[in-house]
N, C-alpha and C positions, 0 to 999 in steps of 0.2 A: 419681288423686295420689299417686307412689308414695316409704311413704318419707319426708316430710315430717319433717323437722329429724336426718333420722339421716345426715350429705354422709358423714359417712365411711366409709362401704359405698359402692362402684359398682355405677351402674343398668343394667348389663349384666347380664339375666335369667344368658343363657348362661357358664358357665365361660370360664378362657382358657388354652389351653396353647399352651406351647411348645417347639420340638425343640434341644435341646440334646445336639451328639453322637449316642451313641447311649441319649439317659434323654429322656422330655418332661417338661418340668416348669407342671403347671398351679399357676391360680391361684382363688383364691375368699375370699366374705367367711368362712366360716363351714366347719370340717371338724370334720366328726362320725365318729366311727372307733366302729366297732359299730352294728351294723343292730336293735336288740334294740327293747323296747317303749322303752324311754330314746332310745338312736340315735331310732329312725326316728320318732319322733312329735318332737324335737327340730326334725330335718332336713325336716321335713312343716312345721311352726308355720315355721321362720326363712323357707321356701322363702316360704308362704302371706304374709309381710311383707316381699317382694322381694329377698330377700336370695338372693346366689352361690350352691350348698351343694354341698357334695360330700361322699356318703354311703363310708366305704371298713367293706366287711362281707368276713372273710377267709370264712364259713362259708353257712349256710343262712338268708336276712331273718327276723326273730324270734329271733331268736336264743335262749336257752333257753327262755320262756316256749312262740313256738310249735309249735318242734320236740320239746322234749325237757319241758316240767315243764308249766302249765298247761290249754295246748291237746288232750296229748294224752292226759292223767290224766283231765280232765273231761270227756271222751267215751268214752273207757273207762268210768267209774261211770257213766255215762245206762243206756252199754247192757250192762253186769252188774247194774244197779239194775233195771232193766226184767224180767230171768232174774230175781233172786231173790222181787220181786213177783208174777210168774205163781206160781212154786214154792211161793208160802204166802197167794196168792189161795185165802179159803174157799170159792169159787162155782168153782173148775173143780179138776177130776183128773188124775192121771195127772202124766209128767214129761216136758221134752222134749228134744231134741239137741241141742246147741248147734254150731252152726257157727263153729269159734275162725279159719277163715282170712277169713270174712264180718269178725265182730270187728276181724280188725285191717286190713283191709279196708278201714273205716268209719273208722278211725281215720286212717287213713292219705290218705286222701279230705279229709275235713275237717283237715287238717295243711298237704296242699297246695296246700287253697284258698284258706289261712289265708294263706299264706304271700305267693299269686300277686297276692293282694289286695291286702296293702302292698306288693309290686313292683311293679301300679299305681298305688296311690297316691303313690307316688314318683315315676316317669316322668312322670304328670300335673302333678303341682306343681312341674313341671321339675331336681329334683334329680338330678345326675350321681352313676350308680352304676361302683366303684372295685372291683371282683372282688380281694382280695388281702392279705396281707401285714401290718400297718401298725409302722412303727418310728422313733421322732423319732431327727432325722440335723441336729438342730439347736433351738433354743426354741421357733421357731413355724413349722416346715420336716422333714416327712415324710417320707419314701421306702417305695414301695409296689411290694414283692412282686409282682407278678400272678401268677396262676394257672399262666402258658405260662412265668414264669421272670424274663420281664425286668422291669426296675423303671421306674418314673412318681416323681416325687418333688411334691410338694403345700406350697403355702405359703401363710397364709392366717393375718390377724392374733386369730382367733377359733377356737376349738377345743376342741371336748366329749368327754373320751375318757368311751365308754358301752362300756367293755368286757368286761361282765357277770362274771359268777362262775365259779371251778371248783370238787368238789364235792373234797375230803379226806376220805379214810379213817384210820380206825383204822389204830393198825401192827399191823400182822402181818399182818392182812386184804385182802386181793387177787381182784377180780373177775376171774373166767377167762370169763366168758360161757355157761360152762356150770354147774353146782354152783355157782358163786357168783355170783351177777349183779349190776352194778349199776343205778341206775333205769332207766338207758338199755333194758339187758340185758330189764328186766321188760313194757317198754314193746313188748319185740318178736318176746314169746316163742310160741311154733310150738305147743309144747304144754302144758294144764293141770298140774302137778304134784298127786302126792294133798296134798302136805306142806311146809308153805314156811315158813320161821323170819326177820323182821323187825328189823331191831338198828336200831334206831331209831324210837321213840315219835312221835318229834314229826308237824308236818303231814303231809308224803309217805309217814311208816312208814303213821302210820293210817288211810293215802287208801288203797295199795295192800295194804291187809290188809282192806279191805273190799272192793274190785275182788276179788282172789283167793278172798277166803272168799266174793261172791255167781256169782264159777263152779263152784265146793266145793271148793276148797283145804282140808286144816285145818290152817290157820294161828297162830303161836305168836309172842308180839312179844314184845321183849326193849329193856327199856329200863335205863339207866345210874343215871339221877336216881329220887328216891322215887316219881313219877306219873309216867302217860304226859302229853303234851302239855305240856311244862314249862314253856314262857311260855305256857300261855291261865290265868282265872282256874280256882282250883283247885276248883273249888265244879262246875265247868262239866268239867274237867278227870273229878275222881269221879265225874261223873255218866255220863262219856262210855265210861269203863273197865266202869261197872257191863254197859252196854249189850253191849261188845266179850264181856265178859262170859254174858249174857244167849245172846247170839248163837252159844257152843259155840267162839268166839276166846279164847286162852291168854295170860294178860298173864302180863308178869316184871317186876317192877321193882324196884331197886335191884340188877341186876346186872349184870355183865360180861363184854363174849365175850373168852376167852384165849387162843378158840384154834380151828381147823377143820380137821378132817383130812378125806381120802374115807371112806366109808365103805365094808362090802361091795357092789358092785355101783356103782348111778349115784346113790348119796348124800352124806352128810353126818354129820358128830358135831361138833357145838360144845363146846367147853367153858367150861362158865359158874363164874365168880364169884357169890356169892349172901350171903347173910342167914346160910342157913343152911351154907354151904359148898361144896364144889365139886360138879358137880355137868354130866352131859353128855346131850342133846339131838340125836334122830337122825329130820334133815329127808329130802326129797327135796332140795330147793333156798332156797338162803341168798339174801337179799336186802338189799344193805348201806344206807343212806340217805346216809351219811355226815355233815357241817358243810360248808358253804360259805362261800368266801373270796374276795375281789376278783382278777378275770383279769387282772396287766398282762403274762405273755412273750408278752416276746419288743420291748416297747413300748418298751425301752431308754430308760431314765430319765436314766441317764447324761449324754444330748448338753441335758439342763434341767435349770432346778433345781427339778423337784419333790422333793418330799419325802414322805416315806413314813414312818407309823407305828404299829408292831406289825403292817405287813404290807395299810395301809389310806392311802392319799392324806388331805393333811391339807387340807381346805379348809371358805372362814366362811359365812355365812349365805344367800350366795346359788349357792352349789355353784363357785365361784368357789377356785381352788387358790393355795398361794401366787408361783406367776408369773401375773404379769397378762395377760387373754385366754385362760389354758386352766380348764375345767372339768372334773368329774366328774360322772356322775351315775349312779344306778339302783345295779346292784346290783357296781360301777367304784365306788359311794362308798362300801361297807363295809352292814352292814343297818341298817335289817333287810331282806331280800332277796326282795322284793315288787313283782312288773308294774306294780302301780296306784303305788307310789310313786313309780319308775321313769317314768310316762308323768309324772304331776307333775312333778317334777326336770326333767325334759327343756323344759316348756313353762318352767320357773322359770329354766332357765339364759337359754333363748332374752328373756324374757324382762330381765333383765337386761342382756344384750347389745345389747340397742335400749335400752337407757336410762331403759327405764318404772322405776316402785317398786314394788317388790316386798313384800305381807305379810311384816311381822317375824313374825306374828302364831303358833306353832309351828302347824304342820298333824298332824289328828287320821287314822295311818291303819291301819285296821281291818283284823284280822290275823284269815282267813279257815281250817278247815277243810272239804273239799268230801265227808266223808265221808257213812255215813250213820246216826246224825244228822248233819245241818251243827252246825257250831259256828261264832261268828263273835264278838270285842272289841274294842270299841274307849274306848282311853282310861283313866282308872283303878278298879279296883277300891277294895269298901268298905275294907278293907285300909291300902290306898297313901292312899288319900283321909284315913284316920285319921293315919296316917304323920305324914303331908305338914302336919298342922296344920285340916281340915277337917273341922266337923260335919259328919254325913253323913244322910240318906234317902235309902232304897231300897223303891222300888217292885217288887212281882215279882208275874209272871201269867205262868199255865201253859195249856200249848196246850191241855187236856183242858177249857180251858172255851174255845176259840173254835168258833165253828159252822164257819168257811172248814176247820179244820184235822180236825173231826172227815169233814165228806164225802170225805177223805181217804184216812179211815180210821187219824189219827191219833192218838193223844191222849198224847204226850208232850210234854217240853220244856220251857221255862219264857224269858220275858222280865226278864232286872233292871235295872232305871238306879237307877246311885248319884247321888244330886246336894248339893249340898250344902244341909243345910236351913235356911238364912238367909236365903241368895240365889237357890234352888229354882234356881244352873245346872247343867246338867247335867254329871255328871265325868266319866262311864262308865259303858256300856251294855252287859251279852252276856249271849248268848242261847245257845240249845240249841237244836233242831227244824228241822223243816222250812222248806225257802226261808233261813233264814236269813243263807245270805252275801246277797240281795237285801236285806233288812228290815238289815241295820246299815247301810244308805247313809242311810235315816232318820235314824242318829245321826248318823252322820258329819256328816248338814244340820246339824240343828239345832244339834250340838256350836260346828262350825264356825261358824257364823252368827249365834249369840249367839241361838238359840230356848230359853228358858227350861223348864223342864217345865208351867206356866203357859201359855206359848204350846202346847206339845202339846195339852196339853190341850183348849185356843181348835182345834183342826186337824180339820176335818171328816174321817174316815175312811172313804172304801167300807164295806159291808157286802153278803156278810161275804167277806172278805178274810181273810190271816195280819195285815200290818201292823194291823190291829187289836190285834194282843196290843202291841206296842207302846205305841198311847195306853192300854189298860188298864195297861198297867203306868204311866205318869203315871199316871192315874188312884189305883192304890193305892200312891203316893206318902205318898197324903193318906187311906188309909180308902176310899175312894172307887170302885173296880173295880165295874161292876157284873157281870160273869159269872163273878164269884171267890166262893166259898166258904170263910168265914172260920172255922177252929175253934182254939178261946182252949184 
């Protein structure tokens, strides 16, 4: 039986199309604009529920995440970590010859495979894919300029905007693809620079710093805020900075880039404003990470009653905008700019379209850094919890006491659980160490489903695993950790 109770949608799986002069008119139950994680997830979920779906995408499927973000950067990180591990392995001698072409080829292969998989999923679920530029021509009508120049029109009672985000750079700095790079340029580099300045020490900045450091590049990170990873818990950020410094990666905070000029030869001279006055840094290449902002270019909101505030569309708890039937998800909905947020929001929007009750409980989105070490955090820090009026306990466990951590040669990092001292509710979890971008999901599972510290303590964790650090941190909340030496 197909979608019992949702009689406002047609029952024919195929979208309908009519010819009106030189333009094809398409009709569907749901039009999704944008084929990134939020868009393709929404399209697949809605198709699984029997709706007629058209997905419009102007570029490669998968959006930034699959093509220029999550997938290629993590592939490069893994490959370059292997180089670093071999170089620093105590029972191996000599150096190795790096084949940059094969590293790039592996990255491209993973990206192509991921995009092809999404296209196959869309096809298998009966989603109609239109390639081209989408622009509103009416409140529920969108004109598609196809890649060949022909125009098509799509009308739908429900529309999801998943148009992604664009990167904005500081005024006066422009990527030329040669000396000054965007993150796209850094992913497709043909040679390893001797030195690299990374402007911006957020998640992307420290990840690229790790990639190029592993390749043998001398790296300096420049951050205008008072610490790196400014959106992370300060203790984790400080620990991460110490790790970078130990690896001979130079870190400049409270530093602003004023100008970039070509130097003699093929390098760049950066003029910096620091706490100690103006300085110059000479490097072979500069990488600008920039900041993300929702991308609405060409979408023509003027043809609708859509309203934006500070460049971000206004929407309600179910992702529905001021215009009934039009939703916005993922990066197009504003910060945080996370693929996992986009995926969840895509499903939330479809659930609301189908008339299903959606939970009003806030969702906990983890923030992850896939550098070396990894960093992951979700929920409140202790300071934030205290400022909100909560009384707190903190359970802290260090990876040095974890057996599995020892087997992989790691003795650095920790897991912190911030909880309410009265109710034992888990308020936040903060981690730095190996594979914590995986372990943080344990925290999200607990927090989203109301599993408190006592519930974590009752859970059996396999041994030896890194996940035991989460268990031990829960025990440490009441001074009960087993593999922890307490120094008075």
